[in-house]
Wavefront OBJ file of the C-alpha trace (Angstrom):
o trace
v 127.226 -77.660 53.320
v 128.259 -76.111 56.896
v 126.704 -72.691 58.332
v 129.745 -71.375 57.318
v 129.282 -72.330 53.942
v 126.342 -71.049 54.122
v 126.761 -67.724 54.921
v 129.820 -67.407 52.056
v 127.415 -68.571 49.417
v 124.587 -65.792 50.859
v 127.456 -62.976 50.642
v 127.298 -64.191 47.109
v 124.345 -63.195 46.024
v 123.884 -60.147 48.063
v 127.612 -59.344 45.623
v 125.343 -61.133 43.184
v 122.713 -58.716 43.467
v 124.635 -55.787 43.936
v 126.484 -56.245 40.113
v 122.942 -56.130 38.764
v 121.821 -53.276 40.974
v 124.301 -51.773 39.583
v 124.290 -52.166 35.604
v 126.437 -55.664 35.749
v 125.398 -59.446 34.803
v 124.842 -61.476 38.633
v 128.170 -62.857 39.437
v 129.903 -62.470 43.004
v 132.383 -64.748 44.172
v 134.441 -64.287 47.794
v 137.672 -66.122 48.719
v 137.751 -67.305 52.135
v 141.704 -68.477 53.186
v 142.291 -72.640 54.878
v 141.062 -70.502 58.120
v 137.676 -69.585 57.225
v 139.072 -65.776 56.998
v 137.053 -63.782 54.184
v 139.911 -62.821 52.468
v 138.373 -60.336 49.528
v 135.374 -60.259 47.840
v 134.045 -58.568 44.461
v 131.181 -58.520 41.616
v 131.217 -59.246 38.128
v 132.042 -55.599 36.859
v 131.383 -55.925 32.628
v 128.849 -52.730 32.333
v 132.170 -50.930 30.791
v 132.320 -52.967 28.123
v 135.600 -55.419 29.195
v 133.816 -58.258 29.713
v 136.950 -59.949 31.364
v 135.804 -58.187 34.640
v 134.810 -61.504 36.563
v 135.229 -61.630 39.862
v 136.645 -65.277 39.639
v 139.290 -64.067 37.821
v 139.418 -60.674 39.154
v 139.976 -62.866 42.915
v 142.358 -65.144 40.654
v 144.727 -62.076 40.039
v 144.540 -60.626 43.925
v 145.537 -64.658 45.331
v 148.098 -64.989 42.906
v 149.175 -60.976 43.828
v 149.317 -61.555 47.464
v 148.875 -64.975 48.714
v 152.102 -67.501 48.999
v 151.489 -71.843 46.628
v 150.894 -73.492 49.237
v 147.967 -70.835 50.749
v 146.101 -70.759 48.017
v 145.949 -73.868 47.611
v 144.045 -74.423 50.685
v 142.188 -71.829 50.233
v 138.385 -71.518 49.131
v 136.254 -69.903 46.360
v 132.469 -69.342 46.624
v 130.536 -67.920 44.170
v 126.531 -67.511 43.036
v 127.779 -69.108 39.126
v 130.479 -71.795 37.858
v 133.460 -70.386 36.816
v 133.393 -69.645 32.446
v 136.197 -71.113 30.654
v 137.992 -68.259 31.075
v 137.899 -67.525 35.654
v 138.134 -71.620 35.281
v 141.935 -71.707 33.309
v 142.668 -68.785 36.104
v 141.998 -69.845 38.814
v 143.787 -73.452 38.041
v 146.622 -71.657 36.895
v 147.039 -69.176 39.830
v 146.795 -73.122 41.577
v 143.300 -72.324 43.634
v 141.431 -75.456 45.627
v 138.251 -76.063 46.173
v 135.335 -74.516 43.937
v 131.570 -73.840 45.497
v 129.232 -72.170 43.580
v 124.608 -72.087 43.625
v 124.344 -71.685 40.290
v 125.598 -74.392 37.614
v 126.653 -73.261 33.988
v 124.724 -75.461 32.556
v 121.639 -74.162 34.289
v 122.020 -70.892 33.160
v 122.303 -72.578 29.856
v 119.187 -73.347 30.218
v 117.641 -70.079 32.650
v 118.911 -67.870 29.287
v 117.385 -70.123 26.631
v 114.386 -70.318 28.410
v 114.615 -66.425 28.791
v 115.311 -66.263 24.904
v 118.795 -64.772 25.215
v 121.237 -65.738 22.438
v 124.029 -67.792 23.823
v 126.995 -66.480 24.738
v 130.303 -65.593 22.527
v 132.027 -68.158 24.525
v 130.902 -71.766 25.584
v 129.673 -72.323 28.450
v 131.980 -75.874 30.559
v 132.057 -77.420 33.379
v 134.917 -76.366 35.812
v 136.652 -79.796 35.498
v 136.486 -79.985 31.494
v 139.399 -76.864 31.372
v 140.817 -77.693 35.490
v 140.370 -81.164 36.381
v 141.796 -81.556 39.550
v 140.201 -78.230 41.390
v 136.944 -80.463 43.289
v 134.512 -78.706 42.928
v 131.110 -78.107 44.400
v 127.844 -77.284 43.440
v 124.981 -76.259 41.964
v 123.439 -76.080 45.783
v 119.503 -76.395 45.494
v 118.294 -74.750 48.532
v 120.177 -71.424 46.939
v 119.950 -71.270 43.258
v 117.038 -69.945 43.066
v 118.196 -67.174 44.274
v 119.911 -66.671 41.203
v 117.930 -68.059 39.195
v 115.301 -64.864 39.616
v 118.328 -62.016 39.403
v 118.683 -63.935 35.821
v 114.892 -62.948 34.971
v 115.481 -59.461 36.878
v 118.751 -58.866 34.424
v 116.431 -60.450 31.218
v 113.001 -59.245 31.819
v 112.126 -62.492 33.034
v 108.913 -63.250 35.345
l 1 2 3 4 5 6 7 8 9 10 11 12 13 14 15 16 17 18 19 20 21 22 23 24 25 26 27 28 29 30 31 32 33 34 35 36 37 38 39 40 41 42 43 44 45 46 47 48 49 50 51 52 53 54 55 56 57 58 59 60 61 62 63 64 65 66 67 68 69 70 71 72 73 74 75 76 77 78 79 80 81 82 83 84 85 86 87 88 89 90 91 92 93 94 95 96 97 98 99 100 101 102 103 104 105 106 107 108 109 110 111 112 113 114 115 116 117 118 119 120 121 122 123 124 125 126 127 128 129 130 131 132 133 134 135 136 137 138 139 140 141 142 143 144 145 146 147 148 149 150 151 152 153 154 155 156 157 158
């Protein structure tokens, strides 16, 4: 991880914090071009009852509408948490490139169990189970505890 990538991941954590403070689950994502330019960013927006409003899904839709297939393939999505199956599929269908995530689905599952939170309605699976050709990096050990702290805040843990 270079300094620029760490900054993108820190921005994802800031967006996840914004989501939490707005009453949403703490997830945030940033789409970065091959040249290192931030193209778009978003946070979770599911508090209104639409559980499909994940930031990774929003970035995939934005990329499909605003980037060429070649630009998408060379872009990187940075995100606070590993994509769920819905978002991994959207990422794969749109043809986006690399994914870098702070915390994994496996970590999230463990954290939620430790906090006594029930299992989600969709089974968490690794990105590469859904979209096997996408290059993936994560979890990022030096940042994952910050994401863990956000989930503890959401679910009332210490």
